[in-house]
DSSP file (Angstrom, degrees, kcal/mol; ACC not computed):
  #  RESIDUE AA STRUCTURE BP1 BP2  ACC     N-H-->O    O-->H-N    N-H-->O    O-->H-N    TCO  KAPPA ALPHA  PHI   PSI    X-CA   Y-CA   Z-CA
    1    1 A M              0   0    0      0, 0.0     2,-0.1     0, 0.0     3,-0.0   0.000 360.0 360.0 360.0 133.7   28.0  -56.7  -37.3
    2    2 A A        -     0   0    0      1,-0.1     2,-0.6     2,-0.0     3,-0.1  -0.397 360.0-110.6 -75.3 147.3   25.7  -57.9  -34.6
    3    3 A D     >  -     0   0    0      1,-0.2     4,-1.6    -2,-0.1     3,-0.2  -0.679  20.3-152.6 -78.5 118.8   23.2  -60.6  -35.2
    4    4 A A  H  > S+     0   0    0     -2,-0.6     4,-2.0     1,-0.2    -1,-0.2   0.850  95.1  55.7 -63.2 -34.9   19.7  -59.0  -35.1
    5    5 A G  H  > S+     0   0    0      1,-0.2     4,-2.0     2,-0.2    -1,-0.2   0.887 105.6  51.6 -64.7 -38.6   18.1  -62.3  -34.0
    6    6 A G  H  > S+     0   0    0     -3,-0.2     4,-2.0     2,-0.2    -1,-0.2   0.867 107.8  52.2 -65.4 -37.3   20.5  -62.5  -31.0
    7    7 A V  H  X S+     0   0    0     -4,-1.6     4,-2.3     2,-0.2    -2,-0.2   0.923 109.2  49.6 -64.5 -44.3   19.6  -59.0  -29.9
    8    8 A R  H  X S+     0   0    0     -4,-2.0     4,-2.4     1,-0.2    -2,-0.2   0.893 109.3  52.2 -62.5 -39.5   15.8  -59.8  -30.0
    9    9 A E  H  X S+     0   0    0     -4,-2.0     4,-2.2     2,-0.2    -1,-0.2   0.912 109.8  48.2 -63.4 -42.4   16.4  -63.0  -27.9
   10   10 A R  H  X S+     0   0    0     -4,-2.0     4,-2.3     2,-0.2    -2,-0.2   0.901 110.8  51.4 -65.0 -40.2   18.3  -61.0  -25.3
   11   11 A E  H  X S+     0   0    0     -4,-2.3     4,-2.2     1,-0.2    -2,-0.2   0.907 110.2  49.2 -62.6 -41.3   15.5  -58.4  -25.2
   12   12 A E  H  X S+     0   0    0     -4,-2.4     4,-1.6     2,-0.2    -1,-0.2   0.891 110.2  51.0 -65.2 -38.8   12.9  -61.1  -24.7
   13   13 A E  H  X S+     0   0    0     -4,-2.2     4,-0.9     1,-0.2    -2,-0.2   0.906 109.8  50.0 -63.4 -41.4   14.9  -62.7  -21.9
   14   14 A E  H >< S+     0   0    0     -4,-2.3     3,-0.7     1,-0.2     4,-0.5   0.890 107.3  54.5 -64.3 -39.0   15.2  -59.3  -20.2
   15   15 A D  H >< S+     0   0    0     -4,-2.2     3,-1.1     1,-0.2    -1,-0.2   0.856 101.9  58.5 -62.6 -34.5   11.4  -58.8  -20.5
   16   16 A D  H 3< S+     0   0    0     -4,-1.6    -1,-0.2     1,-0.2    -2,-0.2   0.785 102.7  54.3 -65.0 -26.2   10.9  -62.2  -18.8
   17   17 A D  T << S+     0   0    0     -4,-0.9     2,-0.3    -3,-0.7    -1,-0.2   0.576  82.9 111.1 -83.2  -9.9   12.8  -60.8  -15.8
   18   18 A F    <   -     0   0    0     -3,-1.1     2,-0.5    -4,-0.5    -3,-0.0  -0.487  51.4-163.7 -71.2 128.4   10.5  -57.8  -15.5
   19   19 A V        -     0   0    0     -2,-0.3     2,-0.6     2,-0.0    -2,-0.1  -0.958   2.7-160.3-116.0 129.1    8.3  -57.8  -12.3
   20   20 A C        -     0   0    0     -2,-0.5     2,-0.4     0, 0.0    -2,-0.0  -0.939   6.5-157.1-111.9 122.5    5.3  -55.6  -12.0
   21   21 A L        -     0   0    0     -2,-0.6     5,-0.0     1,-0.0    -2,-0.0  -0.785  26.3-110.7 -97.6 140.5    3.9  -54.9   -8.6
   22   22 A D    >   -     0   0    0     -2,-0.4     3,-2.4     1,-0.2     4,-0.3  -0.524  25.2-130.9 -64.0 128.5    0.4  -53.8   -8.0
   23   23 A P  G >  S+     0   0    0      0, 0.0     3,-1.7     0, 0.0     4,-0.3   0.775 104.1  70.8 -55.4 -26.4    0.5  -50.2   -6.9
   24   24 A S  G >  S+     0   0    0      1,-0.3     3,-1.0     2,-0.2    -2,-0.1   0.712  81.2  75.4 -65.5 -17.2   -1.9  -51.1   -4.0
   25   25 A F  G <  S+     0   0    0     -3,-2.4    -1,-0.3     1,-0.2    -3,-0.0   0.825  99.2  43.7 -58.7 -31.8    1.1  -53.0   -2.5
   26   26 A F  G <  S+     0   0    0     -3,-1.7     2,-0.3    -4,-0.3    -1,-0.2   0.469  91.0 110.0 -94.0  -3.9    2.5  -49.6   -1.5
   27   27 A M    <   -     0   0    0     -3,-1.0     2,-0.7    -4,-0.3    -3,-0.0  -0.557  59.8-143.0 -84.7 134.8   -0.7  -48.0   -0.2
   28   28 A N        +     0   0    0     -2,-0.3    -2,-0.1     1,-0.1    24,-0.1  -0.845  23.2 172.1 -91.1 119.3   -1.2  -47.3    3.5
   29   29 A R        +     0   0    0     -2,-0.7     2,-1.7     1,-0.1    -1,-0.1   0.028  36.8 120.9-116.8  25.9   -4.9  -48.0    4.3
   30   30 A N        +     0   0    0      2,-0.0    19,-0.3     0, 0.0     2,-0.1  -0.462  45.2 177.2 -87.2  65.1   -4.6  -47.6    8.1
   31   31 A Y        -     0   0    0     -2,-1.7     2,-0.4    17,-0.1    17,-0.2  -0.396  14.8-155.8 -74.1 146.0   -7.1  -44.8    8.2
   32   32 A E  E     -A   47   0A   0     15,-3.1    15,-1.9    -2,-0.1     2,-0.6  -0.930  20.1-119.3-119.1 145.5   -8.2  -43.3   11.4
   33   33 A M  E     -A   46   0A   0     -2,-0.4     2,-0.4    13,-0.2    13,-0.2  -0.753  40.3-178.8 -81.1 122.0  -11.4  -41.5   12.2
   34   34 A K  E     -A   45   0A   0     11,-2.9    11,-2.6    -2,-0.6     2,-0.5  -0.942  21.6-138.5-124.6 147.6  -10.5  -38.0   13.3
   35   35 A T  E     -A   44   0A   0     -2,-0.4     2,-0.4     9,-0.2     9,-0.2  -0.907  16.6-169.7-106.4 129.2  -12.6  -35.1   14.4
   36   36 A F  E     -A   43   0A   0      7,-3.2     7,-3.2    -2,-0.5     2,-0.5  -0.968   4.2-161.0-118.3 132.0  -11.8  -31.6   13.2
   37   37 A T  E     +A   42   0A   0     -2,-0.4     2,-0.5     5,-0.2     5,-0.2  -0.961  12.9 174.9-119.4 125.9  -13.5  -28.5   14.7
   38   38 A Y  E >   -A   41   0A   0      3,-3.1     3,-2.5    -2,-0.5     2,-0.2  -0.940  67.5 -55.1-128.5 106.8  -13.6  -25.2   13.0
   39   39 A G  T 3  S-     0   0    0     -2,-0.5    36,-0.1     1,-0.3    35,-0.0  -0.438 122.2 -19.2  59.3-126.1  -15.7  -22.7   14.8
   40   40 A S  T 3  S+     0   0    0     34,-0.2     2,-0.5    -2,-0.2    -1,-0.3   0.422 119.9  98.8 -90.3   1.3  -19.1  -24.2   15.3
   41   41 A Q  E <   -A   38   0A   0     -3,-2.5    -3,-3.1     2,-0.0     2,-0.5  -0.774  52.8-169.5 -95.5 129.4  -18.5  -26.7   12.5
   42   42 A E  E     -A   37   0A   0     -2,-0.5     2,-0.4    -5,-0.2    -5,-0.2  -0.972   1.2-170.3-119.6 130.0  -17.4  -30.3   13.3
   43   43 A L  E     -A   36   0A   0     -7,-3.2    -7,-3.2    -2,-0.5     2,-0.6  -0.970   9.6-161.6-119.9 131.4  -16.1  -32.7   10.7
   44   44 A Q  E     +A   35   0A   0     -2,-0.4     2,-0.3    -9,-0.2    -9,-0.2  -0.964  28.2 166.5-110.7 119.2  -15.4  -36.4   11.3
   45   45 A L  E     -A   34   0A   0    -11,-2.6   -11,-2.9    -2,-0.6     2,-0.4  -0.938  38.8-119.7-135.4 151.6  -13.2  -37.7    8.5
   46   46 A L  E     +A   33   0A   0     -2,-0.3     2,-0.3   -13,-0.2   -13,-0.2  -0.771  50.9 140.3 -85.2 133.6  -11.1  -40.7    7.7
   47   47 A C  E     -A   32   0A   0    -15,-1.9   -15,-3.1    -2,-0.4     2,-0.3  -0.971  51.0 -95.7-160.8 170.1   -7.4  -39.9    7.1
   48   48 A L        -     0   0    0     12,-2.8    14,-0.5    -2,-0.3   -17,-0.1  -0.657  21.0-142.9 -89.3 152.2   -3.9  -41.1    7.8
   49   49 A S  S    S+     0   0    0    -19,-0.3     2,-0.3    -2,-0.3    -1,-0.1   0.642  83.8  32.2 -90.0 -14.6   -2.0  -39.8   10.8
   50   50 A S  S    S-     0   0    0     10,-0.1    -1,-0.1    11,-0.0    10,-0.0  -0.958  93.9 -87.4-140.2 160.6    1.3  -39.7    9.0
   51   51 A A        -     0   0    0     -2,-0.3     2,-0.4    -3,-0.1     7,-0.1  -0.278  27.9-165.6 -68.1 146.4    2.6  -39.0    5.5
   52   52 A C      > +     0   0    0      5,-0.2     5,-1.1     1,-0.1     8,-0.2  -0.915  22.1 156.2-130.6 104.3    2.8  -41.8    2.9
   53   53 A T  T > 5 +     0   0    0     -2,-0.4     3,-0.9     3,-0.2     5,-0.1   0.372  45.9  98.6-112.0   3.9    4.9  -40.7   -0.1
   54   54 A D  T 3 5S+     0   0    0      1,-0.3    -1,-0.1   -28,-0.2   -27,-0.1   0.870 106.2  18.0 -58.7 -36.3    6.0  -44.1   -1.3
   55   55 A Y  T 3 5S-     0   0    0    -29,-0.2    -1,-0.3    -3,-0.1    -2,-0.1  -0.001 117.0-101.9-124.1  27.3    3.3  -44.1   -3.9
   56   56 A D  T < 5S+     0   0    0     -3,-0.9     3,-0.2     1,-0.1    -3,-0.2   0.910  71.4 145.1  54.1  50.4    2.5  -40.3   -3.9
   57   57 A L    > < +     0   0    0     -5,-1.1     3,-1.8     1,-0.2    -5,-0.2  -0.277  11.6 137.4-107.9  45.8   -0.6  -40.6   -1.8
   58   58 A T  G >   +     0   0    0      1,-0.3     3,-1.0     2,-0.1    -1,-0.2   0.632  59.0  76.9 -65.7 -12.0   -0.1  -37.4    0.1
   59   59 A G  G 3  S+     0   0    0      1,-0.2    -1,-0.3    -3,-0.2    34,-0.1   0.468  76.0  77.1 -76.0  -1.1   -3.8  -36.8   -0.4
   60   60 A Q  G <  S+     0   0    0     -3,-1.8   -12,-2.8    -8,-0.2     2,-0.3   0.459  92.5  54.6 -88.4  -1.0   -4.6  -39.2    2.4
   61   61 A L  S <  S-     0   0    0     -3,-1.0     2,-0.6   -14,-0.2    31,-0.4  -0.813  88.6-100.2-129.4 169.7   -3.6  -36.8    5.2
   62   62 A V        -     0   0    0    -14,-0.5    -2,-0.1    -2,-0.3    29,-0.1  -0.802  35.4-147.8 -94.3 122.6   -4.5  -33.3    6.3
   63   63 A W    >>  -     0   0    0     -2,-0.6     4,-1.5     1,-0.1     3,-0.9  -0.589  21.9-118.4 -87.8 150.1   -2.0  -30.7    5.3
   64   64 A P  H 3> S+     0   0    0      0, 0.0     4,-2.3     0, 0.0     5,-0.2   0.836 114.1  60.3 -55.9 -34.1   -1.3  -27.6    7.5
   65   65 A G  H 3> S+     0   0    0      1,-0.2     4,-2.5     2,-0.2     5,-0.2   0.861 102.3  51.8 -63.1 -35.0   -2.5  -25.3    4.7
   66   66 A A  H <> S+     0   0    0     -3,-0.9     4,-2.7     2,-0.2    -1,-0.2   0.880 107.9  51.9 -68.1 -37.9   -6.0  -27.0    4.8
   67   67 A V  H  X S+     0   0    0     -4,-1.5     4,-2.1     2,-0.2    -2,-0.2   0.929 112.3  45.9 -63.1 -45.0   -6.2  -26.4    8.5
   68   68 A L  H  X S+     0   0    0     -4,-2.3     4,-2.3     2,-0.2    -2,-0.2   0.924 113.5  48.8 -63.6 -44.9   -5.4  -22.7    8.0
   69   69 A M  H  X S+     0   0    0     -4,-2.5     4,-2.8     1,-0.2    -2,-0.2   0.920 112.4  48.3 -61.8 -44.2   -7.9  -22.4    5.1
   70   70 A N  H  X S+     0   0    0     -4,-2.7     4,-2.3     2,-0.2    -1,-0.2   0.869 109.1  53.0 -66.9 -36.1  -10.6  -24.1    7.1
   71   71 A T  H  X S+     0   0    0     -4,-2.1     4,-1.4    -5,-0.2    -1,-0.2   0.939 112.3  45.6 -61.5 -46.1  -10.0  -21.9   10.1
   72   72 A Y  H  X S+     0   0    0     -4,-2.3     4,-1.6     1,-0.2     3,-0.4   0.940 113.4  49.0 -61.8 -48.0  -10.3  -18.8    7.9
   73   73 A L  H  < S+     0   0    0     -4,-2.8    -1,-0.2     1,-0.2    -2,-0.2   0.852 108.5  52.9 -64.0 -34.8  -13.4  -20.1    6.2
   74   74 A S  H  < S+     0   0    0     -4,-2.3    -1,-0.2     1,-0.2   -34,-0.2   0.819 113.6  44.0 -70.1 -28.1  -15.1  -20.9    9.5
   75   75 A E  H  < S+     0   0    0     -4,-1.4    -2,-0.2    -3,-0.4    -1,-0.2   0.703 127.4  30.3 -84.8 -21.2  -14.5  -17.4   10.7
   76   76 A H    ><  +     0   0    0     -4,-1.6     3,-2.0    -5,-0.1     4,-0.3  -0.458  65.8 156.2-134.8  61.0  -15.6  -15.8    7.4
   77   77 A P  G >>  +     0   0    0      0, 0.0     3,-1.4     0, 0.0     4,-1.2   0.743  67.2  74.5 -63.5 -21.3  -18.2  -18.2    5.9
   78   78 A E  G 34 S+     0   0    0      1,-0.3    -5,-0.1     2,-0.2    -2,-0.0   0.719  79.1  76.6 -63.1 -18.5  -19.6  -15.3    3.8
   79   79 A T  G <4 S+     0   0    0     -3,-2.0    -1,-0.3     1,-0.2    -6,-0.1   0.855 116.2  13.7 -58.5 -36.1  -16.5  -15.6    1.6
   80   80 A V  T X4 S+     0   0    0     -3,-1.4     3,-2.3    -4,-0.3    24,-0.3   0.365  89.6 140.7-121.9   2.2  -18.1  -18.7    0.0
   81   81 A K  T 3< S-     0   0    0     -4,-1.2    22,-0.3     1,-0.3     3,-0.1  -0.245  82.1  -2.1 -56.5 125.6  -21.8  -18.5    1.1
   82   82 A G  T 3  S+     0   0    0     20,-2.7    -1,-0.3     1,-0.2    21,-0.2   0.443 104.8 128.5  76.6   0.2  -24.1  -19.5   -1.7
   83   83 A C    <   -     0   0    0     -3,-2.3    21,-2.4    19,-0.1    22,-1.4  -0.366  62.0-122.5 -83.9 163.0  -21.3  -20.1   -4.2
   84   84 A S  E     -b  105   0B   0     20,-0.2     2,-0.4    19,-0.2    22,-0.2  -0.920  38.6-168.2 -99.0 135.1  -20.5  -23.0   -6.4
   85   85 A L  E     -b  106   0B   0     20,-2.5    22,-2.7    -2,-0.5     2,-0.4  -0.966  20.8-163.2-133.4 140.2  -17.0  -24.2   -5.7
   86   86 A I  E     -b  107   0B   0     -2,-0.4     2,-0.6    20,-0.2    22,-0.2  -0.991  10.6-159.1-120.0 129.9  -14.4  -26.6   -7.2
   87   87 A E  E     -b  108   0B   0     20,-3.1    22,-1.8    -2,-0.4     2,-0.5  -0.937   7.1-152.0-110.3 119.3  -11.5  -27.8   -5.1
   88   88 A L  S    S+     0   0    0     -2,-0.6    22,-0.1     1,-0.2    20,-0.0  -0.766  80.9  10.5 -90.2 129.6   -8.5  -29.1   -7.1
   89   89 A G  S    S+     0   0    0     -2,-0.5    21,-0.3     1,-0.1    -1,-0.2   0.979  75.8 177.8  68.6  57.0   -6.5  -31.7   -5.3
   90   90 A S    >   -     0   0    0     19,-4.0     3,-2.3    -3,-0.5     4,-0.4   0.672   8.3-170.7 -70.4 -19.4   -9.0  -32.2   -2.5
   91   91 A G  T 3  S-     0   0    0     18,-0.3    -1,-0.2     1,-0.3    28,-0.2  -0.442  76.1  -8.0  60.6-130.7   -7.1  -35.0   -0.7
   92   92 A I  T 3  S-     0   0    0    -31,-0.4    -1,-0.3    -2,-0.2   -46,-0.2   0.555 102.8-110.9 -76.4  -5.4   -9.5  -36.4    2.0
   93   93 A G    <>  +     0   0    0     -3,-2.3     4,-2.9   -34,-0.1     5,-0.3   0.613  70.0 142.4  93.1  13.6  -11.9  -33.6    1.2
   94   94 A I  H  > S+     0   0    0     -4,-0.4     4,-1.7     1,-0.2     5,-0.1   0.887  75.5  38.1 -60.1 -43.2  -11.6  -31.6    4.5
   95   95 A T  H  > S+     0   0    0     -5,-0.3     4,-2.7     2,-0.2    -1,-0.2   0.923 117.8  48.8 -76.2 -43.4  -11.8  -28.1    2.9
   96   96 A G  H  > S+     0   0    0      1,-0.2     4,-1.5     2,-0.2    -2,-0.2   0.891 111.6  50.2 -61.9 -39.2  -14.5  -29.0    0.3
   97   97 A I  H  < S+     0   0    0     -4,-2.9     4,-0.5     2,-0.2    -1,-0.2   0.906 111.2  48.1 -67.8 -41.0  -16.6  -30.7    2.9
   98   98 A L  H >< S+     0   0    0     -4,-1.7     3,-1.7    -5,-0.3     4,-0.3   0.935 110.0  52.9 -62.3 -44.2  -16.4  -27.7    5.2
   99   99 A C  H >X S+     0   0    0     -4,-2.7     4,-2.9     1,-0.3     3,-1.9   0.811  95.9  69.0 -61.1 -29.1  -17.3  -25.4    2.3
  100  100 A S  T 3< S+     0   0    0     -4,-1.5    -1,-0.3     1,-0.3    -2,-0.2   0.742  89.1  64.4 -62.8 -20.7  -20.3  -27.6    1.6
  101  101 A R  T <4 S+     0   0    0     -3,-1.7    -1,-0.3    -4,-0.5    -2,-0.2   0.723 119.2  22.8 -71.7 -20.1  -21.8  -26.2    4.8
  102  102 A F  T <4 S+     0   0    0     -3,-1.9   -20,-2.7    -4,-0.3    -2,-0.2   0.648 110.2  80.7-117.8 -25.5  -21.8  -22.7    3.3
  103  103 A C     <  -     0   0    0     -4,-2.9   -19,-0.2   -22,-0.3     3,-0.1  -0.383  68.7-134.5 -90.0 162.1  -21.9  -23.3   -0.5
  104  104 A K  S    S+     0   0    0    -21,-2.4    31,-1.4     1,-0.3     2,-0.3   0.870  92.2   2.6 -76.1 -40.9  -24.6  -24.1   -2.9
  105  105 A E  E     -bc  84 135B   0    -22,-1.4   -20,-2.5    29,-0.2     2,-0.4  -0.995  64.0-163.4-150.8 142.1  -22.6  -26.8   -4.7
  106  106 A V  E     -bc  85 136B   0     29,-2.6    31,-1.5    -2,-0.3     2,-0.5  -0.996   3.0-163.2-132.4 133.3  -19.1  -28.3   -4.2
  107  107 A V  E     -bc  86 137B   0    -22,-2.7   -20,-3.1    -2,-0.4     2,-0.4  -0.976  10.8-162.2-114.3 122.7  -17.0  -30.3   -6.7
  108  108 A L  E     -bc  87 138B   0     29,-3.3    31,-2.3    -2,-0.5     2,-0.3  -0.880  12.2-177.7-105.7 135.0  -14.1  -32.2   -5.1
  109  109 A T        +     0   0    0    -22,-1.8   -19,-4.0    -2,-0.4   -18,-0.3  -0.931  13.0 161.6-131.1 154.2  -11.3  -33.5   -7.4
  110  110 A D        -     0   0    0     -2,-0.3     6,-0.0   -21,-0.3    -2,-0.0  -0.948  36.6-130.6-160.9 161.0   -8.1  -35.5   -7.0
  111  111 A H  S    S+     0   0    0     -2,-0.3     2,-0.5     4,-0.0    -1,-0.0   0.563  83.4  78.6 -91.7  -8.8   -5.9  -37.4   -9.4
  112  112 A N     >  -     0   0    0      1,-0.1     4,-2.3   -56,-0.0     5,-0.2  -0.877  66.0-148.4-112.5 129.4   -5.6  -40.6   -7.5
  113  113 A D  H  > S+     0   0    0     -2,-0.5     4,-1.7     1,-0.2    -1,-0.1   0.866 100.3  54.1 -60.7 -38.2   -8.3  -43.3   -7.4
  114  114 A E  H  > S+     0   0    0      1,-0.2     4,-1.4     2,-0.2    -1,-0.2   0.918 109.9  47.0 -62.3 -43.6   -7.5  -44.4   -3.9
  115  115 A V  H  > S+     0   0    0      1,-0.2     4,-2.5     2,-0.2    -2,-0.2   0.879 107.6  56.7 -66.8 -37.9   -7.8  -40.8   -2.6
  116  116 A L  H  X S+     0   0    0     -4,-2.3     4,-2.4     1,-0.2    -1,-0.2   0.859 103.8  54.3 -61.8 -34.0  -11.1  -40.4   -4.5
  117  117 A E  H  X S+     0   0    0     -4,-1.7     4,-2.3     2,-0.2    -1,-0.2   0.884 107.8  49.4 -65.7 -37.8  -12.4  -43.5   -2.6
  118  118 A I  H  X S+     0   0    0     -4,-1.4     4,-2.8     2,-0.2   -72,-0.2   0.927 110.2  50.8 -65.9 -44.1  -11.5  -41.7    0.7
  119  119 A I  H  X S+     0   0    0     -4,-2.5     4,-2.7     1,-0.2     5,-0.2   0.944 110.0  50.6 -56.6 -47.6  -13.3  -38.6   -0.4
  120  120 A K  H  X S+     0   0    0     -4,-2.4     4,-2.5     1,-0.2    -1,-0.2   0.923 111.6  46.8 -58.5 -46.3  -16.4  -40.6   -1.3
  121  121 A K  H  X S+     0   0    0     -4,-2.3     4,-2.2     1,-0.2    -1,-0.2   0.910 112.5  50.0 -62.5 -42.3  -16.4  -42.3    2.1
  122  122 A N  H  X S+     0   0    0     -4,-2.8     4,-1.6     2,-0.2    -2,-0.2   0.880 111.1  49.1 -66.0 -37.3  -15.9  -39.0    3.9
  123  123 A I  H  X S+     0   0    0     -4,-2.7     4,-2.4    -5,-0.2    -2,-0.2   0.930 109.9  51.6 -65.3 -44.8  -18.8  -37.4    1.9
  124  124 A E  H  X S+     0   0    0     -4,-2.5     4,-2.3     1,-0.2    -2,-0.2   0.883 107.0  53.6 -60.2 -38.3  -21.0  -40.4    2.7
  125  125 A M  H  X S+     0   0    0     -4,-2.2     4,-1.4     1,-0.2    -1,-0.2   0.883 109.1  48.8 -64.5 -37.0  -20.2  -40.0    6.4
  126  126 A Q  H  <>S+     0   0    0     -4,-1.6     5,-2.4     2,-0.2     6,-0.6   0.908 110.7  50.5 -67.8 -41.1  -21.3  -36.4    6.3
  127  127 A S  H ><5S+     0   0    0     -4,-2.4     3,-1.0     1,-0.2    -2,-0.2   0.896 110.1  50.0 -63.0 -40.5  -24.5  -37.3    4.5
  128  128 A C  H 3<5S+     0   0    0     -4,-2.3    -1,-0.2     1,-0.2    -2,-0.2   0.809 109.4  51.4 -68.1 -30.0  -25.3  -39.9    7.1
  129  129 A S  T 3<5S-     0   0    0     -4,-1.4    -1,-0.2    -5,-0.2    -2,-0.2   0.431 115.5-114.3 -89.0   2.3  -24.7  -37.5   10.0
  130  130 A G  T < 5S+     0   0    0     -3,-1.0    -3,-0.2    -4,-0.4    -2,-0.1   0.686  85.3 115.8  78.0  17.4  -27.1  -34.9    8.4
  131  131 A N      < +     0   0    0     -5,-2.4     2,-1.1    -6,-0.2    -4,-0.2   0.335  37.3 106.9-101.6   7.1  -24.3  -32.4    7.8
  132  132 A A        +     0   0    0     -6,-0.6   -31,-0.1    -5,-0.2     4,-0.1  -0.745  30.0 157.1 -91.9 101.7  -24.4  -32.3    4.0
  133  133 A D        +     0   0    0     -2,-1.1     2,-0.2   -33,-0.1    -1,-0.2   0.670  57.7  56.3 -94.8 -20.5  -26.0  -29.0    3.0
  134  134 A A  S    S-     0   0    0    -37,-0.1     2,-0.5   -29,-0.0   -29,-0.2  -0.624  90.7 -99.0-109.5 166.7  -24.6  -28.8   -0.5
  135  135 A G  E     -c  105   0B   0    -31,-1.4   -29,-2.6    -2,-0.2     2,-0.3  -0.758  43.2-148.8 -81.1 128.9  -24.7  -30.9   -3.6
  136  136 A Y  E     +c  106   0B   0     -2,-0.5     2,-0.3   -31,-0.2   -29,-0.2  -0.768  21.5 172.6-100.3 144.3  -21.4  -32.9   -3.8
  137  137 A H  E     -c  107   0B   0    -31,-1.5   -29,-3.3    -2,-0.3     2,-0.4  -0.980   8.1-172.1-139.4 144.2  -19.7  -34.0   -6.9
  138  138 A F  E      c  108   0B   0     -2,-0.3   -29,-0.2   -31,-0.2   -31,-0.0  -0.999 360.0 360.0-139.9 146.5  -16.3  -35.6   -7.1
  139  139 A C              0   0    0    -31,-2.3   -30,-0.3    -2,-0.4    -1,-0.1   0.288 360.0 360.0-156.3 360.0  -14.0  -36.6   -9.9
């Protein structure tokens, strides 16, 4: 029969060997200012130029689906004109920010605090440039 005290001692020794790294160690924060043009709408946003999946921060870049959606919305703004809109998994906020040009209110969401900071900065840049027509909320 094993000694229960010996097992506890080994578990405590193993816990001492455990190293916890701050998740920010893996984050790529080399954001670039990029200009995106959809019809007559121009967006200047911070984003990464390449994917970073080490810490699942895929929300830091612009996905091809967002480019397609924004192209469609710029050609058919009546689709969302005057609406209240919630965007789930907004990433850098490119689609939600474009929709703010046509919508009454836009809510941008993402699950990652780092990505939410990028959304906040991108929204602030739109507000400073006079392009914020809608009320923004993000969570």
